[in-house]
LOPA-681991 format. One record per residue (C-alpha): residue in three letters; x, y, z. Coordinates in steps of 0.001 Angstrom, whole numbers, padded with zeros to 6 digits, always signed. Last residue first. Layout:
LOPA-681991
AlaXYZ
...
This chain:
LOPA-681991
Arg+017587+047599+000666
Glu+014038+048865+000883
Trp+012682+048325+004383
Lys+012195+051918+005572
Asp+011442+053351+002137
Cys+008788+050674+001624
Leu+007086+051539+004923
Glu+007177+055250+004098
His+005745+054518+000635
Ile+002911+052497+002187
Gln+002137+055241+004681
Arg+002135+057895+001940
Thr-000328+055833-000127
Phe-002674+055400+002850
Lys-002649+059156+003444
Asn-003389+059826-000234
Leu-006229+057289-000135
Asp-007706+058903+002973
Ala-007577+062387+001454
Asn-009030+061131-001821
Ala-012045+059613-000055
Gly-012575+055953-000870
Gly-013524+054591-004296
Glu-011127+051662-004058
Asn-010403+050990-000406
Lys-011210+047268-000660
Arg-008554+046903-003367
Ile-005871+048311-001070
Val-006958+046032+001785
Glu-006701+042981-000487
Met-003228+044075-001617
Leu-002167+044424+002029
Arg-003431+040899+002722
Gln-001230+039575-000057
Gly+001743+041358+001493
Ala+000942+039826+004870
Ala+000914+036391+003228
Leu+004330+037107+001772
Leu+005616+038078+005215
Lys+004186+034871+006679
Ala+006064+032885+004039
Phe+009214+034795+004989
Val+008815+033596+008571
Lys+008111+030052+007360
Thr+011319+030006+005378
Val+011070+029550+001623
Lys+012423+026101+000934
Glu+015737+025604-000704
Ala+016994+023598-003640
Pro+020075+025477-004710
Gln+019949+027354-008021
Gly+022386+026072-010636
Lys+019662+025130-013041
Lys+016294+026763-012536
Ile+013784+023960-012010
Arg+014116+023916-008249
Val+014437+020570-006536
Pro+012452+020238-003324
Glu+013419+017316-001058
Ala+011515+014052-001147
Gln+010405+012333+002038
Leu+010836+008681+001145
Ile+009260+005553+002627
Phe+007211+007645+005001
Lys+005293+005844+007722
Gly+001634+005055+008315
Thr+002361+001328+008386
Ala-000265+000259+005838
Leu-000362+003521+003900
Asp+003369+003532+003183
Phe+004212+007003+001893
Glu+006436+008062-001013
Thr+007497+011666-001730
Gly+008621+012170-005331
Ser+007122+015641-005698
Tyr+007226+017555-002435
Pro+004871+016752+000416
Ala+002929+019233+002571
Tyr+002267+017479+005896
Ala-000566+017598+008410
Asp-001018+015632+011641
Leu-004091+017532+012745
Gly-004393+019547+015947
Lys-007029+021810+014431
Glu-005586+025284+014993
Ser-001845+024596+015224
Arg-001501+021612+012902
Leu-004116+022530+010314
Arg-002847+026107+010370
Asp+000744+025012+009798
Thr-000322+022971+006769
Phe-002185+025997+005433
Leu+000913+028161+005682
Asp+003189+025534+004167
Cys+000935+024867+001186
Val+000387+028611+000765
Thr+004132+029257+000571
Asp+004597+027044-002477
Glu+001339+027800-004242
Gly-001401+025283-003583
His-002491+021908-004933
Val-001274+019741-002042
Val-001677+019273+001716
Phe-001405+015680+002939
Val-003541+015041+006017
Lys-002590+012175+008320
Ser-004262+009769+010745
Pro-007665+011283+010009
Lys-009415+012982+012917
Glu-012750+011409+013751
Lys-016193+012653+012746
Phe-014696+014289+009676
Ser-016363+017597+008777
Thr-013308+019452+010102
Ile-011481+019072+006774
Trp-014345+020585+004764
Lys-015045+023471+007138
Met-011348+024375+007155
Leu-011296+024388+003358
Gly-014360+026628+003300
Gln-012756+029025+005762
Asn-009532+029127+003732
Asp-011444+029824+000527
Ala-013313+027142-001401
His-012484+027088-005084
Gly-014876+027832-007955
Ser-014447+031533-007334
Ile-016601+034551-007980
Gly-016144+035953-004472
Pro-014274+039025-005459
Leu-014771+040658-008858
Thr-011269+041630-009875
Leu-010852+044891-011716
Val-008657+046470-014376
Glu-009911+049815-015702
Ala-008426+050308-019148
Lys-005285+052395-019584
Val-002731+049611-019838
Glu-000168+050641-022446
Ile+000348+047984-025109
Glu+003796+047073-026479
Glu+003413+045008-029656
Gly+005077+041643-030277
Phe+001753+039823-030384
Leu+000847+041298-027019
Lys+003399+042966-024736
Val+002194+044517-021503
Asn+002486+047971-019966
Thr+001185+049419-016701
Ala+001105+046129-014776
Gly-001014+046538-011643
Glu-001129+043220-009785
Val-004283+042115-011599
Leu-002586+042779-014934
Ala+000471+040699-014029
Arg-001706+037864-012703
Gly-003648+037767-015975
Leu-000448+037713-017999
Thr+000601+034593-016097
Gly+003675+034316-013867
Val+001835+033463-010658
Ala-001544+031910-011376
Gln-004669+034045-011784
Tyr-007773+032607-010079
Gly-011108+033658-011493
Val-013466+036547-012209
Phe-011135+039105-013761
Leu-012809+042142-015319
Ile-010957+044161-017932
Thr-012913+047407-018230
Ser-013122+049784-021194
Glu-013352+053617-021233
Pro-009626+054062-020651
Arg-008928+052230-023956
Trp-005362+050842-024164
Leu-006375+047462-022752
Asn-009281+047140-025193
His-008149+046011-028657
Lys-005045+044123-027535
Leu-007008+042645-024641
His-009594+041353-027105
His-006844+039725-029169
Lys-005344+038127-026061
Ile-008749+036739-025094
Arg-008790+034711-028310
Gly-006483+032005-027036
Ala-003425+031970-024833
Asp-001957+033214-021553
Cys-004879+035428-020567
Met-005483+033587-017261
Gly-009078+032654-018150
Ser-008223+031630-021673
Ala-010773+032271-022983
Ser-013389+034871-023852
Leu-016473+036511-022419
Ile-017048+039867-024126
Val-019676+042209-022689
Lys-020759+045011-025020
Pro-020538+048747-025641
Arg-021121+049595-029315
Met-017890+049934-031303
Asp-018505+046940-033589
Asp-015230+046097-035329
Asn-014060+044469-032080
Ile-016634+041673-032337
Arg-015958+041250-036064
Lys-012586+039672-035336
Ser-014153+036852-033326
Asp-016665+035954-036012
Asp-013789+035876-038525
Ser-011909+033499-036190
Thr-014896+031162-036340
Ile-017269+030248-033514
Ser-018582+033367-031810
Thr-021818+032945-029876
Lys-024178+035825-029176
Leu-026466+036280-026180
Gly-028714+039296-026757
Thr-031887+037679-025421
Phe-031172+035204-022633
Gly-029792+031745-021799
Ile-027948+030315-018803
Pro-030784+029614-016345
Asn-033228+028693-019163
Ile-036614+029649-017736
Gly-039659+027383-018067
Gln-040761+027856-014468
Arg-039603+024331-013596
Leu-036244+025234-015133
Leu-035980+028238-012829
Glu-036639+025905-009888
Thr-033800+023680-011091
Ala-031412+026645-010981
Glu-032302+027311-007333
Glu-032242+023618-006419
Asp-028759+022964-007761
Phe-028035+021696-011268
Asp-026826+018134-011878
Ser-029648+016004-013289
Trp-032137+018494-014728
Met-029577+020842-016234
His-027131+018203-017459
Glu-027810+018642-021193
Arg-027731+022423-020774
Phe-024320+022187-019109
Ile-023168+020130-022102
Asn-024349+022874-024472
Thr-022487+025462-022413
Ala-019355+023347-022735
Glu-019626+023434-026523
Asn-019931+027238-026441
Ala-017028+027543-024046
Leu-014883+025349-026304
Pro-015684+027464-029365
Ser-014687+030575-027421
Asp-015981+034067-027953
Val-019125+034159-025831
Tyr-020465+037570-026788
Val-022972+039476-024671
Glu-025114+042149-026261
Phe-026747+045093-024567
Asp-030483+045468-025159
Asp-031337+047236-021920
His-028476+049733-022114
Gly-030019+052790-020433
Ser-030240+051055-017090
Val-028302+047955-016047
Leu-030151+046068-013288
His-033121+045386-015571
Glu-034231+042413-013398
Gln-034282+039934-016290
Lys-031161+041427-017831
Ile-029147+041228-014613
His-030470+037721-013915
Arg-029382+036498-017359
Ile-026033+038195-016736
Phe-025545+036215-013526
Tyr-026293+032845-015166
Leu-024132+033712-018170
Met-021278+034434-015763
Glu-021728+030998-014200
Gln-021610+029377-017647
Thr-018339+031143-018446
Arg-016832+030091-015116
Gly-017578+026418-015521
Val-015789+025432-018708
Ala-014392+028198-020888
Phe-012413+029860-018128
Ser-013160+033550-018420
Pro-011121+036588-019313
Val-014002+039093-019068
Val-013861+042158-021295
Val-016441+044804-020382
Asn-016496+047159-023353
Gly-016397+050945-023233
Gly-018707+053883-023890
Arg-018419+055769-020593
Asp-021901+054700-019507
Phe-021156+051150-020694
Thr-018271+050825-018244
Arg-020127+052168-015209
Gln-023221+050069-015929
Ile-021250+046875-016595
Val-019262+047253-013365
Glu-022418+047980-011338
Ala-024187+045029-012945
Leu-021367+042703-011856
Ala-021706+043822-008245
Ala-025502+043520-008413
Ala-025268+040036-009935
Tyr-022826+038854-007291
Asp-025036+040051-004402
Val-023647+040248-000870
Pro-020144+040652-002230
Ala-017760+037808-001452
Asn-014808+038457+000825
His-012991+035527-000804
Ser-010903+034666+002231
Arg-007175+034010+002072
Asp-004242+031719+002803
Gly-005620+028281+001949
Tyr-006973+029527-001346
Thr-005454+026769-003491
Ser-005076+024336-000574
Glu-006097+020938-001992
Met-006524+017830+000105
Val-005047+014330+000262
Val-006665+012722+003292
Tyr-005657+009528+005087
Asp-007528+007231+007462
Ala-010867+008526+006295
Ser-014246+009501+007696
Glu-017177+011856+007319
Pro-016914+013410+003893
Tyr-018605+016747+003162
Gln-020595+017290-000012
Pro-019695+020430-001900
Asp-022507+022848-002765
Cys-024529+022036-005868
Ile-023962+023514-009319
Leu-025895+026245-011152
Pro-024741+029326-009255
Gln-022198+029019-006473
Asn-023537+029163-002935
Val-020538+027363-001440
Asn-017084+027306-003030
Gly-015839+024043-004390
Ile-013110+021684-003226
Asp-010730+020795-006046
Gly-009910+017090-005863
Ser-010361+015977-002261
Phe-008604+012639-002566
Ile-009895+010557+000310
Ile-008019+007477+001504
Lys-009458+004532+003407
Lys-007283+001734+004745
Glu-007792-002014+005106
Val-005213-004453+006499
Asp-006107-008149+006910
Lys-004702-009321+003568
Glu-004439-006177+001472
Lys-007468-003898+001387
Val-007917-000512-000282
Trp-010896+001813+000189
Val-010911+004939-001980
Glu-013153+007985-001505
Ile-012958+010405-004423
Ser-013835+014089-004203
Ser-015774+015006-007241
Ser-016417+017405-010094
Gly-019218+016546-012511
Leu-020108+020163-013299
Leu-017414+022138-011533
His-016261+022818-007971
Gly-019060+021405-005803
Ala-016953+018409-004712
Asp-019822+015959-005263
Ile-018976+012506-003928
Phe-017405+009694-005962
Arg-017046+006269-004334
Val-014271+003734-004746
Arg-013570+000068-004089
Ile-010304-001847-004067
Gly-009630-005323-002643
Glu-010444-007131-005870
Ala-010670-004456-008513
Ile-012895-001491-009430
Met-015639-002262-006900
Val-017908+000773-007245
Glu-019677+002488-004355
Lys-022467+004838-005393
Lys-022487+008334-003887
Tyr-022317+010109-007273
Glu-022740+007904-010313
Cys-019874+006512-012366
Arg-019028+006574-016074
Val-016163+004358-017253
Phe-013818+006126-019657
Cys-011377+004094-021787
Ser-012858+005229-025126
Leu-011889+008781-024175
Val-008286+007589-024035
Gly-008357+006666-027696
Val-010138+009794-028873
Ala-007485+011944-027212
Asp-004658+009806-028612
Asp-006162+009902-032111
Met-006485+013682-031818
Asp-002767+014158-031225
Tyr-000302+014082-028339
Leu+002605+016177-027064
Pro+002987+017314-030644
Glu+006229+016284-032373
Val+008714+018989-033345
Tyr+010852+018194-036399
Gly+014452+019375-036513
Lys+015942+022777-037302
Gly+016848+024363-040652
Ala+015565+027783-039593
Arg+012792+027844-042182
Lys+011882+024274-041283
Ala+011897+025092-037572
Lys+009471+027984-038056
Arg+007019+025802-039968
Asn+007593+023046-037424
Lys+006734+025365-034536
Trp+003417+026274-036153
Glu+002579+022610-036810
Ala+003472+021722-033223
Glu+001241+024519-031935
Phe-001696+023337-034066
Met-001275+019694-033047
Gln-001128+020483-029329
Ile-004081+022884-029626
His-006197+020282-031432
Ala-005285+017717-028784
Ser-006405+020130-026067
Asp-009734+020658-027815
Arg-010252+016909-028053
Leu-009398+016606-024373
Met-011855+019366-023482
Ile-014770+018219-025636
Glu-015153+014606-024529
Cys-013625+015561-021170
Leu-016793+017523-020435
Asp-018974+014456-020994
Ala-016733+012226-018862
Thr-016708+014765-016030
Gly-020502+015015-016051
Thr-020832+011224-016102
Thr-018554+010875-013089
Ala-015091+009428-013590
Phe-013263+006089-013772
Val-010600+005810-016480
Gln-009987+002187-017447
Gly-006808+000563-018718
Ser-005021+000812-022063
Phe-002002+002975-021236
Gly+000804+002598-023789
Asn+002593+005904-024317
Lys-000135+007497-026417
Tyr-002697+006554-023769
Leu-000735+008382-021062
Leu-000308+011316-023425
Pro-004089+011374-023946
Leu-004496+011499-020130
Lys-002180+014497-019851
Gly-004908+017163-019559
Ser-007086+015560-016892
His-006290+017338-013611
Asp-004647+020601-014691
Met-006866+020438-017767
His-010129+020732-015814
Ala-012324+017643-016223
His-012824+016427-012681
Thr-011628+014031-009965
Leu-010325+011346-012332
Leu-009484+007861-011035
Val-007125+006151-013471
Met-006635+002440-014078
Asp-004140-000389-014459
Ile-000981+001619-015044
Asp+001632-000803-016395
Ala+001300+000465-019972
Pro+002111+003955-018683
Lys+005487+002586-017519
Val+006169+002971-013817
Pro+007860+005674-011714
Leu+006035+008575-013448
Glu+008770+011172-013413
Ala+009291+013369-010376
Asn+008275+016979-010785
Glu+010940+019675-010781
Tyr+010035+022706-008716
Ile+009007+026279-009427
Asp+006778+025904-012453
Pro+005543+028725-014673
Gly+001922+028661-015824
Gln-000094+025508-016317
Glu+001102+022009-015484
Met-001045+019407-017169
Gly-003017+016834-015251
Tyr-002961+013117-014645
Asp-005591+012512-011966
Ile-005471+009735-009359
Leu-003309+007117-010988
Ile-003817+003499-009981
Arg-001318+000645-009953
Lys-002882-002623-008857
Gly-001605-005627-006851
Ala-003898-004885-003930
Ala-002362-001413-003604
Glu-000195+001052-005498
Leu-001619+004585-005565
Leu+000075+007132-007826
Phe-000792+010816-007497
Cys-001095+013528-010159
Ser-002376+017126-010223
Gly-000394+019299-012623
Thr-001452+022684-011238
Val-001329+024712-008031
Glu+002252+024100-006944
His+003794+023019-003632
Thr+002998+019496-004814
Ala+000520+019615-007699
Gly+002216+016564-009245
Leu+003984+013314-008330
Phe+003041+012234-004802
Thr+003476+008494-004340
Leu+001054+006444-002230
Lys+002039+002909-001273
Met+000000+000000+000000
């Protein structure tokens, strides 16, 4: 009974864990790394052909994105997932394969001109289609015996359509242990999908910590907050550009905008248009519609009973082709543009930023997590100039973050989830968080809840039967020549204080000029004191 931590260790993306028990090798997630990486990830210690099965928590690329690569390299087992996850993977993995093939083709054109070698895509459409044929659809709350001595149960994680925490029971001889893999734990009171279900028991817990260092500070009314941004932007003649994750976040935004239009919360612009400029987002919206009656929460289901489409309204436009996308910016009437990618690192959103960042009348509205090193994170943190398609763009648009619109539980939600257990688990492994956040949240679990918590690095091996580490891996930084060193806990606390300062600054937007000037002077004085 061995658990090996491979991905999403002291990092937010690339979720991957290997469970070896009852003669089987099981991967829990096999996700892509997105954004810059800090540490080297250990290689898969067995051949893909020797992996018997995969348990998939949900469809987001940082959890599912390397499954076609696994198939390409020899995997032919089963992938267990909920029906919602399987349906979303049908479009997301195909879309990912298309991107891999397109980027490889582009690189090969450049390489040919430069006399360089051939670049092979990470995987192609055949690999995506192949692994999709391996999916086994599971129902929530129903135990499934996946092998002798191993049974699993999926419970709703409340993060995305079909998302789950996975309970796994493994038995070898007379020893049985239960492990829970949290997946991404959802925020409560999200539109469309149900709140997370809370587990009651486990010997070991592998849990995420994405927002383990902060609270969302959600507005009382999401729709009202969004309407205020739209009203202000439209009144000055600009566009509201929303970098939005194609699957999940886009559909939530449609839900809010439907409410805004129904209640006439934006005055003087009653017929404003909303463009969903992402083929993937449009396909995902269709899948959400297919799952309305089976997976939506009670509030959305009540709308359905009244004959109301929770994510549809007059003025909703879909953009499929690149020509459709280009025409959006030819029309100067104020509009809402929902486009991917959500962190602004790729896709059509970059074109909309190019056309709107320099316009002081427009607003760039972030409604999701922005990883360190991404263009989205740079804009949120106040970048004044960015480079897009080789062109320097001055940032004059209003850049805002709408707090509370998050698919991830905040630190309070995470604490509620882990304290739902009737008895304390033997050990809690903290993963899926930025480097310092993993350590901070681990310390909180120890000091506030008395839990035996540990934040493993990639390559760490743990014996589930004995409850002892086989190997406690050390961090290895990706940058060559740089020593592998952990950020000290004191410095981690300093970083957390800096994040809190940014939250306070954002909360004071719109305050009295005298107060803002005083606050600014105090910050400069503090910086002058500590600047080396």
